[in-house]
Every structure is written in C-alpha cells, then in structure tokens.
Phi, psi and omega in degrees: 000134182302147180302318180302322179291323182294315177301316175301322177288322179297324177296312177298316182295327182287324178295322180292315177290328182276337178292142176290146181300155184293327184290349181298328178301329186285347185275350182282130179302142182276352173209134177227156180220158175273355176292144179299320177213153180199156178216140166242123186235136168277126193284340183297320182231001178081015186277134178278125181267330177206151179203151168227120182040054185298336185253017177289116175289135180193155174297144183236010173059218186292352169302343176302328181297344174300316177291321174307315181290319181301313175299316179298314181299316178299324178295323176292318176297327182274357179084007181282331173218166182237146179297340179272359179299136175268123184255134177257124182289131175279168173303322186291316183293316183294344184266007179290138178270191180072212180293135186199164172252016174062049175301137175266150175304130183068013168291139180258135180212146180290154180299323181299318180296322178294317180299318177299326181288328180286317184287326184266298185272359179056044184293116181284326176295324177292319178298327178288319177301318178300312183298313177296330180284322184283320186248351179099328182204159176287335178290317176297322180291317178299322171306316178296323178301312184288332181285319181290332176295321179295317182297328178276358176078028177276084188291340182235045175232138173216136182246142180241333179212165182272003185257323189094004173296146186308130176209135181302131172089006174262127181198168173202192180220161175303317179296312175307316179293323172299319178297312185298312181299316181300322174293314183298326180295347179283349184257113180305318180301318178299312183292324181297314177296316188278351177258006169297121180277317185213153184205137172269107186261152175058052180054039176090003185276341182224121188260126178257140178236132180293132184284344183277091188287347176296339178298331176266323193268346187226114181300134176096352176295127183222010179193160170155178175202138182265174175198140170204130161216171177303316187280331177274334187077193182263128190231150174203133166244130182211169180226139180229139173235130175215131173057033177083002180254112177262120180246147172246127175242137179233128171230129178238147174070035177291140192285324190228171181306132179076349181301324178298330174290307184307312185289325176295317177299319176297316180299311181297312185304318180298315184290321180282342176285328186261339186232161181219154179259131172250108185274122185258329182197142174282170179292150173064025177280130176281119183250343180195168170229132175245149178288148174240120180276143173064022182255164180293334170235165189274346182204167180217136178290150175246131185240160166288128178289335180204173178298140181251116178225138179251130177257126181228164170298147180302138179086358181245048184253019179253157175081021181261130177224172183229162181209126180273124174257104183220151177280169183285334180202165178246161171245136182286152007277150174240139186245142178299133183088356182291135175293124180236000183176193181212149175259113180266129178255127181241142172239121188046047172084359181244144184288129176240347182200144173222128182232133177305142168256146182230163175284140186277343179201172177284143173228111181278161183278131183287147174275192184297315182289325175299312179298324181292322176297310183298324183293317182289327178296319177290332186277320188254004177069034183286000000 
C-alpha cells in the first residue's frame, strides 16, 4: 500500500477513536432550569412529567398561603364560616410586615375581601386575620395547616405561620406544593379567588393586583401563588389548562426577578409540546347497574367518580382500551360515593391507569319485614 494511503488511514482511524460516540448527545438533558427545584405534574392523575430535586426542602415564602387559602375555602364549604362574615382585624394581624393591605387594628372587612387580598396581593395582615377568624387563633390555624399537610401526604412540609414570612423550621418542596395545588384545584372557590387579576378594595380606594403575572402572560393560566423572600428566592406554583390538558408547574428558588415566570413558561412550553390529554369519560357517567342483596332497593347505579383522562406523549393516543372491574353484586348497606369497582385503562394490553367507580346513591339494609315482602313479591309476582 502506498505510504500516503497508510498515513491517511491512520489519520481517519484516529479521528474515529477520538470522536465522542453519537449516543452521547442523548445524555444531554432535554430540559434544564435555573430554579433550585421544580416539578411539572399532570393534574388529572398526579403523574410527574419532569422534575428537578422535587423533594428538596427549602423555604417557599408566600406560597405558604396556598394552604391558608385551602383551609379557608374548605371551612366555607363545610359551613364553618361564610364569605359574608365580617372579620375584625386584631392588633397582631394589623402588625404584620411585608406585603399587606394596611389593616388598622379593629378594622372590619368581609371574609371574602380578605381572601381576595390573600390570593391576589399576598397580604400578610389579611392572612393572619383569616387564620384567626377560621381557627380562633393563628397558632390553632397553623396546627390545622400541618394536620392537613399530613392528610395530603406532604411528607416534607412544615408550617410555622400562615403568611410565609421567614421563620425557622418552615419549609416545603416542589413536589409537595404540586400535590397541594392539585388538591386545591378541586375547589371552585379556590380557582375563583386565585384567578382574579385585579380588585377594588375599600370601595375602590385601594387597588389590588394579582402577583401571578402568568394570568396575563400565558394563555390558559387559571390558578397559582407566588412567593419571594431573600432566603426563598423567587417561587411560583401555577396551573394551566390547554386543549383539555391541565398541567401544574412549581418552581422554587429562582435567582432573579421575574425568573420564576420565565422558568414556568419554559416548563409549560416543554410540557404542552410533548404531552396530550385523552378524555375517556366524564365525571358522574353511569357505566353499570349492580344488584344489591338485602337492600331496601334491588340495585344501584355505578358512576365514574371523576373525569377519566389519560395523559400520553403526543401521537401515542392509539391502542387505548378500557375494562370495567366490578363484582357480580353488592350487599347492603351501600353508601353514595362508596368505591364499588374500578375503570381499568389499558394501552396495548397493559394497565396504565385505574380509577375508582362509585355507587350513585345510598342503599340501606332492609329489615325482616322488608326482606319478607321482597321474597313474596318474587314468589307471587307481586
């Protein structure tokens, strides 16, 4: 072989060995963020689509108020308090620093206006006034916050106050806050409060603007809560719905002003580009009727307890089937909303989702004479 060809072959082989393998490019993350921790969750089933240090404990500043709002909303729904209640600001509430609506001691304001002030302007004084009205004291309210966190399985969350003002031992995680927001979104009043863009307080003498700028900047945003302190950085938990797909984004510890909005938008763009929602059934759809033994009635309808939606990568919405998993019969008593079976979703024959099916009504257990009457009716055709 000529010497020039030998040198050329050696040169080409050296390039091949020195070049990085082609598959190394796949190791580059397809999404990165400047947030210290972040989560993108699909709200339909709670599946995490992307995360960065999701369980890292850190301060979350005014995002603490999401739990404050949730407890207040639940108290309204349970009839413990009313939106029309007149709340008198205590000296303690009026003395809160940071973001505020400048409540004066003994100033009276409706609970509804205070909740709007918390949800939009992130008012610390309003948060404490709400906490005292709902639980009798800020301390009692904080205890309720931590109890609710335990009920929701927020294993890395601890509350010290209802405002998010810096306090030793107060922390949460991106994952826990996504779970919390997913629960809060089930409540129409929470969604109503957190999507108010602007509000005139005190007969128009005091203007409130929502601190969540995604309501203006990103189509489909309908809920969320911001937070900022020196120690927490810039934080945001938010929710966006487009084409039937609801995503929850949480970014914590963003380094500079407005970066929590920028990083959230980037996260949502990534998610909506890659995923789609396949709606399989609406909530409260009757899917079967089951016989009930020893009941005051002979059967009960079976319903979907909630909307059934499967979130899949775009273009992978084929080969989806369902299977109803139900017992042949039920035995009384049966209670409305009781889980009596499941709707199994399969993709190419493999289970990808299972959702509870529930009883449509109460069915009490029949007494002796009721059972006797039913037996006679069956025998004699009564």
